[in-house]
N, C-alpha and C positions, 0 to 999 in steps of 0.2 A: 196764871203765871203773870207776874208783874213785868212791866217794860224794863225795869232795872235788871231783873233776872235774865230776860231775853237778851238784853244788851251785853251783860257779862258773859253769858253762854256763847254768844256770837264771837266776842273778843277772845275768849279762851280757846274756842274751836279754831279760829283763824290762827292764833298764836301757835297752837300745836302743829298746824300745817307749816307755818314758817320755820319752826324748830326742825321739823322733819326735813324740809327743803334745804335748810342751811347745813345740817349736821349728819343726816343719814346718807348712806350710799344711794346714788340716784339710779337704782335698778328700775326696770320697767314696772315691776310690781309696786315699789314704793311710790313712784311717780303716779301710778294709777290710783293708789290710795289717797295721795294728796289731792289729785284732781277730783275724784268722785266722793271721797269722804270729807274733803275739805271744800273745794270750790263748788261742787255740785250741791252739797247740802246748804251752803250759804246762799247760793242762787235759789234753791228751793224755798228756804225761809223767806227770802226777799219776795219771791213770787206769791207765796201765801199771804204775806203782809199786804202787798200792794193790791192784790185782788180783793182781799178783805176790806181794805180801806175804800176802794173804788165801788164795791158793792154795798158798803155799809154794814157788813157782817162782823167787822172788827172795829172796835172803838179805839181811836188813836190816843185817847186819854187827854184831849185838849181840843183847841179849835181846829187844828189840822184841816184837811179837806181842800187845801189850795190847789190851784192848777199849775201845770208845768210851763205855761207859756209866758208868764211874767215873773219878774223878781219878787213882787209882792206875793204872788201865789206860792212860789217856792218857799219864801220866808214863812208864810202861814202854815204850810205843810210841816216845816221843821220846828214850828212853835208848839209842838206837842211831844210827849215822850215817845209815842208810837212813830211819829214822823221822823224824829231824830234817830230812833233805832232803825227805821227803814233806811234812811240815808246812810247811816254808819255801816249797816250790813252790805249795802251796795258797794261802798268803798272797800270793805274787807274782802268781798268776793273778787272784785276786779283787781285789787292790789295783789292778792295771792295768785290769781291767774297770771298777772303780768310778771310776778316774781318767778313763777314756773317757766314762763317763756324766756326770761333773762337767763335763768340757770341752765336750761337746755341749750340755748344759743351759745352761752359761754362755754359749756362743756364741748359742744361741737367745734368751737373755734379754738379750743385748747387753752383757755384761761384757767388758771388754778383756782381752787376754792378760796384761797387767801385774797386773790384779786377780786373774785366775785362778791365776797362778803359785804364790802361797803356799798355796792350797788343794790344788793338785796336789802340791806338795812335801810338805805335811803328809800327804796320802794315801799318797804313796810311803813316807814314813818311819814314820808311825803311822796306818795306814789309817782306823780308825774315828774318830779325832780329826779328820782332814781331812774326812771325810764329814759328821760332826756340824757342824763349822764351816760347811761349804758349805750344809747344810740350813738352818741359822740365817740365813745371809746371803741366800740366794736367796729366802726366803719373801716378803719385802716386794715384790720385783719380780715374782714369780710371781703374787701377788694382784693387783697393778696391771695386769699383762698380761691376767689373766682377766677383770677388770672391763671392760677396753677392748674385749673381743671381743663 
C-alpha cells in the first residue's frame, strides 16, 4: 500500500470520527465507537509505523530516520512520505481525542451543540488553537459548577 493511500485512509477515518462526534447523538455506545474505532485505530496505525521505522522493517520512502532530539532530526523524519504520514497520523489521533474531551466536557457543562461546533472545528483544523479557545471559554462555567457543588 502506498504512503499516499495510507495518508488518505487515515484522513478519511479521522474525518468520519469527527462527523460522528459533531452530528450524532453522544450516547455511550457512539462515544465508544469514536474512541475505539477512531482514536484507537489511528493510535494503532501510528504505533505500527513508528515501530516499523525504528526497527527498519518499514521503509519511510525517503531519507527519514531522523531523531526526535533536534530540529534537524525531526525535519529529516518528515522529509519522507512515511515520516510525513506518521506525523499526520499523530496529529489526527490526538486532535480527535482532544475533540472528544471537548465535546464531553461541553456536554457536562451544558453548552449547546451550536456553541460547541466552532471549538470542535478549530480543534479539527488547528488543534491547539481549538483547545486553547475551549479552555478559556469553559473556565467561567467550570468555576460556577464547582461552587454549586
